[in-house]
C-alpha positions in Angstrom: -1.5 13.1 9.6 1.2 15.5 8.6 2.0 14.1 5.2 1.2 16.0 2.1 -2.2 15.3 0.5 -0.5 13.6 -2.4 1.5 11.2 -0.3 -1.4 10.5 2.0 -3.5 9.5 -1.0 -0.7 7.3 -2.4 -0.4 5.7 1.1 -4.1 4.9 1.3 -3.9 3.4 -2.2 -1.1 1.2 -1.0 -3.1 -0.1 2.0 -6.0 -1.1 -0.3 -3.6 -3.0 -2.5 -2.1 -5.1 0.3 -2.9 -8.7 1.2 -5.4 -9.1 4.0 -2.9 -9.6 6.9 -0.6 -6.8 5.7 -3.6 -4.7 5.1 -4.8 -5.0 8.7 -1.3 -4.1 10.0 -0.9 -1.1 7.9 -4.4 0.2 8.8 -3.3 0.0 12.4 -0.1 1.8 11.4 -2.0 4.8 10.1 -2.9 5.7 13.6 -0.6 8.0 15.6 2.6 6.4 16.8 2.6 7.8 20.3 6.4 7.8 20.8 6.2 9.6 24.1 4.4 6.7 25.8 6.6 3.9 24.5 10.0 2.8 25.5 12.7 1.9 23.0 12.1 -1.8 23.5 8.3 -1.6 23.1 6.8 -3.8 20.5 9.7 -6.2 20.2 8.8 -9.9 20.2 10.6 -12.6 22.0 10.8 -16.3 21.4 10.1 -18.0 18.0 8.7 -15.8 15.3 5.2 -16.5 14.1 5.2 -18.8 11.1 9.0 -19.2 11.2 9.6 -21.6 14.0 12.2 -23.6 12.0 14.1 -20.6 10.7 17.8 -21.1 11.3 19.8 -18.3 12.9 21.4 -15.8 10.5 24.9 -17.0 11.4 24.0 -20.5 10.2 22.6 -19.1 7.0 25.9 -17.3 6.5 27.9 -20.5 6.9 25.6 -22.2 4.5 25.9 -19.3 2.0 29.7 -19.6 2.3 29.5 -23.3 1.5 27.4 -22.6 -1.6 29.7 -19.8 -2.8 32.8 -22.0 -2.3 31.2 -24.8 -4.3 30.4 -22.4 -7.1 34.0 -21.4 -7.3 35.3 -25.0 -7.0 36.8 -24.5 -3.5 36.9 -27.2 -0.9 34.1 -27.1 1.6 36.4 -28.4 4.3 38.5 -25.2 4.0 35.6 -23.0 5.2 34.1 -24.9 8.2 33.2 -22.4 10.8 33.1 -24.9 13.7 36.1 -25.2 16.1 37.1 -28.6 14.9 39.1 -28.5 11.7 39.1 -24.7 11.4 42.2 -23.4 9.7 44.2 -20.5 11.2 42.6 -17.2 10.6 44.1 -13.7 10.7 43.4 -11.5 13.7 41.2 -9.3 11.7 39.0 -12.3 10.6 38.9 -13.5 14.2 37.4 -10.2 15.2 34.7 -10.6 12.6 34.0 -14.1 13.8 33.5 -13.0 17.3 30.8 -10.6 16.0 29.0 -13.4 14.2 30.5 -12.4 10.9 31.7 -15.4 8.8 33.8 -14.7 5.7 32.2 -16.4 2.8 35.3 -16.7 0.6 39.0 -17.5 0.9 39.7 -14.0 -0.4 38.4 -12.5 2.8 41.1 -14.1 4.9 44.6 -12.9 5.4 46.2 -10.2 3.3 43.3 -9.6 0.8 41.0 -8.8 3.7 43.3 -6.1 5.0 44.2 -4.8 1.6 40.8 -3.2 0.8 39.4 0.1 1.9 35.8 1.1 1.1 34.7 4.7 0.4 31.2 6.0 0.3 31.3 9.6 -1.0 28.1 11.5 -0.3 27.1 15.1 -0.7 27.4 15.9 3.0 29.7 13.1 4.4 32.7 11.1 3.3 32.8 7.6 4.8 35.6 5.1 4.9 35.6 1.5 6.3 37.9 -1.5 6.4 36.9 -5.1 6.9 38.6 -5.4 10.3 36.1 -3.1 11.9 37.5 0.4 11.4 35.1 3.0 10.1 35.0 6.8 10.0 32.7 9.5 8.7 33.8 13.0 8.0 31.5 15.9 7.2 32.1 17.7 3.9 29.4 19.8 2.4 30.3 19.1 -1.2 27.9 21.6 -2.6 29.8 24.3 -0.8 33.4 23.1 -0.9 33.9 20.8 -3.9 37.5 21.9 -4.2 38.3 20.3 -0.9 37.2 16.8 -1.8 40.6 15.4 -2.9 42.4 16.8 0.2 39.8 15.6 2.6 39.9 12.1 0.9 43.6 12.1 1.2 43.3 12.8 5.0 40.7 10.1 5.4 42.8 7.5 3.5 45.9 8.4 5.5 44.0 7.9 8.8 42.7 4.5 7.7 46.3 3.1 7.4 48.0 1.4 4.5 45.7 -0.3 1.9 46.6 -1.4 -1.5 43.1 -1.2 -3.0 40.2 1.2 -2.8 36.6 0.4 -3.6 34.3 3.3 -4.1 30.6 4.0 -4.2 29.0 7.5 -4.4 25.9 9.6 -4.2 27.7 13.0 -4.1 27.3 13.5 -7.8 23.9 15.0 -7.0 25.4 18.0 -5.3 24.2 21.1 -7.0 27.8 22.4 -7.4 27.8 20.0 -10.4 25.8 21.0 -13.5 25.0 17.3 -14.3 25.4 13.9 -12.8 28.1 13.1 -15.4 30.1 16.1 -14.3 29.7 15.0 -10.7 30.9 11.5 -11.4 33.9 12.8 -13.4 34.9 15.2 -10.6 34.5 12.6 -7.8 36.4 9.9 -9.8 39.2 12.3 -10.5 39.4 13.3 -6.8 39.5 9.7 -5.6 42.3 8.7 -8.1 44.3 11.8 -7.1 43.9 11.2 -3.3 44.4 7.4 -3.5 47.5 7.3 -5.7 49.3 4.9 -6.1 46.5 2.6 -4.8 44.3 0.7 -7.3 40.8 2.2 -7.4 37.6 0.4 -8.4 34.1 2.0 -8.7 30.9 0.2 -7.9 28.0 0.4 -10.4 24.3 -0.4 -10.1 24.9 -3.4 -12.4 26.8 -4.9 -9.4 30.2 -4.6 -11.1 33.4 -2.9 -9.9 35.0 -1.1 -12.8 38.1 1.0 -13.5 38.1 4.8 -13.2 37.9 5.1 -17.0 34.9 2.8 -17.2 33.2 4.7 -14.3 33.6 8.0 -16.3 32.3 6.4 -19.5 29.1 5.1 -17.8 28.3 7.9 -15.3 24.6 7.0 -14.8 25.6 3.5 -13.7 28.2 4.8 -11.4 26.0 7.5 -9.9 24.0 6.7 -6.7 25.1 3.1 -6.5 25.7 2.7 -2.7 22.3 1.3 -2.0 22.9 -1.6 -4.4 26.2 -2.6 -2.6 24.5 -2.3 0.8 21.5 -4.4 -0.4 23.9 -7.2 -1.5 25.5 -7.1 2.0 22.1 -7.4 3.6 21.3 -10.3 1.3 24.4 -12.2 2.6 23.2 -11.7 6.1 19.8 -13.1 5.3 20.0 -15.2 2.2 16.7 -17.0 2.5 13.2 -15.7 2.0 12.2 -12.1 1.4 14.4 -9.5 3.1 13.7 -5.8 3.5 16.7 -3.4 4.0 15.9 -0.2 6.0 18.9 2.0 5.9 18.2 5.3 7.6 21.0 7.9 7.2 21.6 11.5 8.0 20.0 12.7 4.7 18.1 9.8 3.0 16.5 6.5 3.6 16.7 3.3 1.5 13.9 0.8 1.5 15.3 -2.1 -0.6 13.6 -5.4 -1.3 16.1 -8.3 -1.4 15.5 -11.9 -2.6 18.1 -14.6 -2.9 20.8 -12.2 -1.7 20.2 -9.7 -4.5 18.2 -6.5 -4.7 14.9 -6.8 -6.6 14.0 -3.1 -7.0 11.7 -1.5 -9.4 14.1 1.5 -9.9 17.8 1.9 -10.5 18.2 5.7 -10.9 17.3 8.2 -8.1 14.1 9.4 -9.9 13.0 5.8 -10.5 13.7 4.9 -6.9 11.9 7.9 -5.6 8.9 7.1 -7.7 8.8 3.5 -6.5 9.2 4.5 -2.8 12.5 2.6 -2.6 14.3 5.9 -1.9 12.8 8.3 0.7 14.6 11.6 0.7 14.5 12.1 4.5 17.1 11.4 7.2 17.7 11.9 10.9 19.9 15.0 10.7 19.5 17.2 7.6 15.8 17.0 6.7 14.1 20.4 7.3 11.3 20.2 9.8 9.0 22.1 7.3 9.4 19.2 4.9 7.8 16.8 7.4 5.1 18.8 9.1 2.7 21.5 8.3 1.9 22.4 11.9 3.1 21.8 15.4 1.3 21.6 18.7 0.9 24.8 20.7 -1.4 25.7 23.5 -3.7 22.8 22.9 -4.0 23.4 19.2 -1.9 23.3 16.1 0.2 26.2 14.9 1.3 26.3 11.2 5.0 26.2 10.8 7.2 28.7 9.1 8.4 27.6 5.6 12.0 28.2 6.6 15.0 26.0 7.4 14.9 27.2 11.0 15.4 23.6 12.3 16.1 20.1 11.1 15.4 16.5 12.2 18.7 16.5 14.1 17.2 19.1 16.5 14.1 17.0 17.1 16.2 13.9 17.9 18.6 15.9 20.0 15.7 17.1 22.1 14.3 13.5 22.3 17.8 12.3 23.3 18.0 9.9 20.4 21.2 11.6 19.2 24.1 12.6 21.3 25.2 16.2 21.7 28.1 17.4 19.6 29.2 20.8 20.9 31.9 21.1 18.2 29.5 20.4 15.3 28.1 23.6 13.8 26.6 22.2 10.6 23.1 23.1 11.9 20.4 25.4 10.6 21.7 28.5 12.4 25.4 27.5 12.6 25.2 27.1 16.4 26.3 23.9 18.1 24.5 20.6 17.9 23.4 20.7 21.6 20.0 20.2 23.2 19.8 23.8 24.4 20.5 25.2 20.9 18.2 22.6 19.3 15.3 23.8 21.5 15.9 27.4 20.3 15.9 26.3 16.7 12.8 24.2 17.0 10.9 26.9 18.8 11.7 29.2 15.9 9.6 26.9 13.6 6.5 28.5 15.0 8.2 31.9 15.1 8.7 31.6 18.9 11.5 31.4 21.3 12.0 29.9 24.8 10.3 32.9 26.4 7.0 31.7 24.8 7.5 27.9 25.2 8.6 25.7 28.0 10.8 22.5 27.7 7.7 20.2 27.8 6.0 22.0 24.9 9.2 21.9 22.8 9.6 18.2 23.5 6.1 17.6 22.3 6.9 19.4 19.1 10.0 17.3 18.7 7.9 14.1 19.1 5.5 15.2 16.4 8.4 15.7 14.0 9.8 12.2 14.9 6.4 10.6 14.4 5.9 12.3 11.0 9.2 11.0 9.8 8.4 7.4 11.0 5.1 7.7 9.2 6.7 8.9 6.0 9.2 6.1 5.9 6.6 3.6 7.1 4.2 4.4 4.3 7.0 4.0 1.7 7.9 0.6 3.2 4.3 -0.4 3.0 4.3 0.3 -0.7 7.4 -1.8 -1.2 6.1 -4.7 0.9 2.8 -4.6 -1.0 4.7 -5.3 -4.2 6.4 -8.3 -2.8 5.5 -10.1 0.4 5.8 -9.6 4.2 9.5 -9.9 4.9 11.0 -12.8 6.8 14.0 -10.7 7.8 14.5 -6.9 8.1 18.1 -5.6 8.1 18.5 -2.2 9.7 21.5 0.0 9.2 22.7 3.6 9.2 23.0 6.3 11.8 19.2 6.2 12.1 18.7 2.5 13.1 16.6 3.7 16.0 14.1 5.2 13.5 14.2 2.0 11.4 13.1 0.1 14.5 10.3 2.5 15.1 9.1 2.0 11.5 9.1 -1.8 12.1 6.9 -1.3 15.2 4.7 1.2 13.2 4.0 -1.4 10.6 3.7 -4.2 13.2 5.9 -6.5 11.3 6.8 -9.8 13.0 10.0 -10.3 11.0 13.4 -11.2 12.4 15.5 -8.0 12.8 19.2 -8.0 12.0 21.1 -4.9 13.1 24.3 -3.9 11.5 25.2 -1.9 14.6 25.0 -5.1 16.6 26.9 -7.1 14.0 29.6 -4.7 13.0 29.5 -1.9 15.6 27.8 1.5 15.5 30.5 3.2 13.5 30.5 0.6 10.8 26.7 0.7 10.6 26.9 4.4 10.0 29.3 3.7 7.2 27.5 0.5 6.0 27.8 1.2 2.3 31.6 1.6 2.6 31.8 -1.7 4.5 29.6 -3.3 1.8 31.7 -2.2 -1.2 34.9 -3.2 0.5 33.6 -6.6 1.2 32.2 -7.1 -2.3 35.5 -6.0 -3.8 37.5 -8.4 -1.5 35.2 -11.2 -2.7 35.1 -10.5 -6.4 38.2 -8.6 -7.5 41.4 -10.5 -8.0 44.4 -8.3 -7.8 
């Protein structure tokens, strides 16, 4: 309802292009979401999934994937049994991963090599670090405002993560407008990582699926730029190696909608413009997206009031008011520089219709917040519908990122009966927020021999 005319037209075209079953679902999805009347568990299905009664649990699939990978490398199948009988001694870190249903696929993931890798995901607003024993941390850094602080902040992040011999890096921060070109952004980020990580060995992930040296990363900047989605999609593929899988990664700034087949991404696009054009990248997230980018009007006194075309409020304010996000009184990276609390969020959202709390009560402001949340679910849902129409209805959907709750609402919006795998459930909420950092560390531990 609140999408631009262009996007609404594209979305209707996607519905007409779908198969009959998917078409019916997505027609139902174009109706209003009605978040206020639905609990968080609404729409979830219990018991066997329709048409997939014989589907094995994802953990069994991981064990079978490990067997296949080991055979490819000439390793003994007996060395990787996940059952209690015959299991070899595992490191404490690997035991923690096993207790979460996470089975290492290769010998390299056990022991010292597991603990020797640190993953970094360098974005334009946040720096994320993760290890394979469950540690993960995200630190805000508005790169477009303070690019000179990147190396020092990375140094602090690396020091807090403990000793690691090797660093695997993926990035999206090269898009920050403090850099004239993507090539300059890649060059500056690579230099900052090498400086902060010395004397550790550094490897940079590319959209070819390769981990390369700093020099190679600089020489091929467009392959190094915006590669975190590719690493994360391969991680999702390991969790669901059979059938068509859809990855929904909803972050603070952007959303990735990635089709995965046979444990590998099968996207139309590779670069950011290509992925935007193919609806595999949706530039909307749960914290930083301006409200005016999602809605043209908000409810007021039984009617709709057009919104101000200003960055008075963001999606974080809507989700704070709806209690989907926790308050962070010390965080001031908001539209007005005041704290990320519900009280301050109400003031910011009221300002979107040039009002304040003297003109609106709490119920009216919450209704406005719900419209914003519904519009974002609709935007992501219509993009997901386009991706699904190009492939098939997914057998499994992997959800990740700080906005997993939005990803689940998208699944209900599209009425998809797929199995849902949550990285927050598997790895913990902190690791899910830093999922790309986890993914690149895992891939490096599997594939790089140091």
